[in-house]
C-alpha positions as CSV (number, residue, x, y, z in Angstrom):
1,M,84.9,6.2,52.1
2,E,87.2,4.7,49.4
3,M,89.8,2.1,50.0
4,S,93.1,3.5,48.8
5,A,94.6,2.3,45.5
6,D,97.7,1.1,47.4
7,T,95.6,-1.2,49.7
8,R,93.7,-2.6,46.7
9,A,97.0,-3.2,45.0
10,I,98.4,-5.1,48.0
11,L,95.3,-7.3,48.1
12,G,95.0,-7.5,44.3
13,L,91.3,-6.9,44.2
14,Q,90.1,-5.4,41.0
15,L,86.8,-4.0,42.2
16,P,86.3,-2.2,45.6
17,T,83.2,-2.8,47.7
18,D,80.4,-0.3,47.1
19,P,80.6,2.2,50.0
20,R,76.9,1.8,50.6
21,W,77.6,-1.6,51.9
22,V,78.9,-0.3,55.3
23,D,75.8,1.8,55.9
24,L,73.6,-1.2,55.2
25,A,75.7,-3.4,57.4
26,A,75.4,-0.9,60.3
27,H,71.7,-1.3,60.2
28,S,71.9,-5.1,60.1
29,L,74.4,-5.7,62.9
30,G,72.9,-9.0,64.1
31,E,72.8,-10.4,60.6
32,I,76.3,-9.3,59.9
33,L,77.7,-10.8,63.1
34,T,75.9,-14.0,62.3
35,D,77.2,-14.2,58.8
36,H,80.7,-13.3,60.0
37,A,80.6,-16.1,62.6
38,Y,79.8,-18.7,60.0
39,C,82.5,-17.3,57.7
40,E,85.0,-17.9,60.4
41,Q,83.6,-21.4,61.1
42,K,83.8,-22.3,57.4
43,A,87.4,-21.0,57.2
44,A,88.4,-23.3,60.0
45,T,86.7,-26.4,58.5
46,T,88.1,-25.6,55.0
47,C,91.6,-25.6,56.5
48,I,90.9,-28.9,58.1
49,S,89.8,-30.3,54.8
50,L,92.9,-29.0,53.1
51,I,95.1,-30.7,55.7
52,Q,93.3,-34.0,55.2
53,R,93.4,-33.7,51.4
54,Y,97.0,-32.7,51.2
55,S,98.6,-34.4,54.2
56,Q,101.7,-35.3,52.2
57,Y,102.7,-31.7,52.1
58,E,104.3,-31.2,55.5
59,E,104.8,-27.5,55.3
60,L,101.2,-26.9,54.3
61,V,100.0,-29.0,57.2
62,S,102.2,-27.2,59.6
63,A,101.2,-23.8,58.3
64,L,97.4,-24.5,58.3
65,A,97.2,-26.2,61.7
66,P,97.5,-23.0,63.7
67,I,95.1,-21.2,61.2
68,V,92.4,-23.7,62.2
69,T,92.8,-22.8,65.8
70,E,92.9,-19.1,65.0
71,E,89.8,-19.2,62.8
72,W,87.8,-21.2,65.4
73,G,88.9,-18.6,68.0
74,H,87.5,-15.9,65.7
75,F,84.2,-17.8,65.5
76,R,84.1,-17.8,69.3
77,L,84.9,-14.1,69.5
78,V,82.1,-13.2,67.1
79,L,79.7,-15.5,68.9
80,A,80.6,-13.8,72.2
81,E,80.0,-10.4,70.6
82,L,76.5,-11.6,69.6
83,H,75.7,-12.7,73.1
84,K,77.1,-9.5,74.6
85,R,74.6,-7.6,72.6
86,G,71.7,-9.8,73.5
87,L,71.6,-11.5,70.2
88,T,71.8,-15.2,69.2
89,L,73.5,-16.9,66.3
90,G,71.0,-17.0,63.5
91,K,70.8,-19.6,60.7
92,Q,73.5,-20.1,58.2
93,R,72.7,-18.5,54.9
94,K,73.6,-19.5,51.4
95,D,76.9,-17.9,50.5
96,E,76.4,-16.8,46.9
97,Y,79.9,-15.3,46.7
98,V,81.8,-18.4,47.8
99,N,79.6,-20.6,45.7
100,A,80.4,-18.5,42.7
101,L,84.1,-18.9,43.4
102,L,83.8,-22.6,43.7
103,E,82.3,-22.8,40.2
104,F,85.6,-21.4,38.9
105,Q,87.8,-24.0,40.4
106,Q,89.3,-26.6,38.1
107,K,87.8,-29.9,39.0
108,G,89.9,-32.1,36.7
109,G,93.6,-32.3,36.0
110,D,96.3,-33.4,38.4
111,L,96.4,-33.0,42.1
112,Q,98.5,-29.9,42.1
113,T,96.2,-28.2,39.6
114,R,93.3,-28.7,42.0
115,M,95.4,-27.7,45.0
116,L,96.4,-24.5,43.3
117,D,92.8,-23.4,42.7
118,Q,91.8,-24.4,46.2
119,L,94.6,-22.3,47.8
120,L,93.9,-19.4,45.5
121,T,90.2,-19.6,46.4
122,M,91.0,-19.3,50.0
123,A,93.5,-16.4,49.3
124,L,90.7,-14.5,47.5
125,I,88.1,-15.0,50.2
126,E,90.6,-13.8,52.8
127,A,91.5,-10.8,50.6
128,R,87.9,-9.8,50.1
129,S,87.2,-10.3,53.8
130,C,90.1,-8.1,54.7
131,E,88.8,-5.4,52.5
132,R,85.3,-5.7,54.0
133,F,86.6,-5.6,57.5
134,K,88.7,-2.6,56.7
135,R,85.5,-0.8,55.5
136,L,83.8,-1.7,58.7
137,S,86.7,-0.6,60.9
138,E,86.6,2.8,59.2
139,G,82.9,3.3,58.4
140,L,81.1,2.1,61.5
141,E,80.3,4.8,64.2
142,D,80.7,2.5,67.2
143,P,84.4,2.9,68.4
144,Y,84.5,-0.6,69.9
145,L,83.3,-2.2,66.7
146,K,85.9,-0.2,64.7
147,K,88.7,-1.8,66.8
148,F,86.9,-5.1,66.7
149,Y,87.0,-5.2,62.9
150,R,90.4,-3.7,62.6
151,R,91.7,-6.8,64.4
152,F,90.0,-9.1,62.0
153,M,91.2,-7.1,59.0
154,E,94.9,-7.5,60.1
155,S,94.4,-11.2,60.6
156,E,92.8,-11.8,57.2
157,A,95.6,-9.9,55.5
158,G,98.1,-12.4,57.0
159,H,96.0,-15.4,55.9
160,Y,95.7,-14.0,52.4
161,T,99.5,-13.8,52.2
162,L,99.9,-17.3,53.6
163,F,97.8,-19.0,51.0
164,I,99.6,-17.3,48.2
165,E,102.9,-18.3,49.7
166,L,101.8,-21.9,50.1
167,A,100.8,-22.0,46.4
168,E,104.2,-20.6,45.4
169,K,106.0,-23.1,47.7
170,Y,104.6,-26.1,45.9
171,M,104.1,-24.8,42.3
172,D,105.9,-22.6,39.8
173,P,105.5,-19.0,40.9
174,V,104.9,-17.9,37.3
175,R,102.0,-20.4,37.0
176,V,100.6,-19.2,40.4
177,K,100.8,-15.5,39.2
178,N,99.1,-16.2,35.9
179,R,96.3,-18.2,37.5
180,W,95.9,-15.6,40.3
181,K,95.3,-12.9,37.6
182,E,92.5,-15.1,36.1
183,W,91.0,-15.5,39.6
184,L,91.1,-11.7,40.2
185,E,89.3,-11.0,36.9
186,Y,86.7,-13.6,37.7
187,E,86.1,-12.3,41.2
188,K,85.7,-8.8,39.8
189,E,82.8,-10.1,37.6
190,V,81.3,-11.9,40.6
191,I,81.4,-8.8,42.9
192,G,79.9,-6.7,40.1
193,K,76.9,-9.0,39.7
194,L,76.1,-9.6,43.3
195,E,73.3,-7.6,45.0
196,I,74.6,-5.1,47.7
197,R,73.3,-6.6,50.9
198,G,74.0,-5.4,54.5
199,D,73.4,-8.8,56.0
200,R,76.4,-10.5,54.3
201,I,80.1,-10.2,54.8
202,H,80.6,-11.1,51.1
């Protein structure tokens, strides 16, 4: 199963997920659901942190407040899915993918420079999550899980777009576009180096 070039173009991702990942994930469902739950939890807490850090940007606060609720709702949905299958939430694991992205963020500079990278980091995580959920929605055999992950795929696509739009709202769109290209190239390198593991969303 290959993600279409059109879909990759929409998300901007430069390197598709190895198709073998879905087969590995299908055999590690408990681990995948656990990792997914923590991804949703971290997305909610990161949005809270952005609201606290950039509270002077009213439209950002207004846009991210409902995302916090949505992401926490997703955490609860995944947790319920674990329980329905007689599974429990496992321990949170080190997220090598996200940690690698954080290393690329500009730590110095002015406030908008830092905000730009933080918004683009979130956009990239949402884009990659969307791509992974699309693969699960198409590659898993369980019809229920196909629909389950289709729903998450659509949600992540909307979040990806929102973070890009917020960056362009507060900064020069040309600057955003150029920095986004740098992020996409870096993410391509990160994905290419990471081990293919069926117990991780990223």
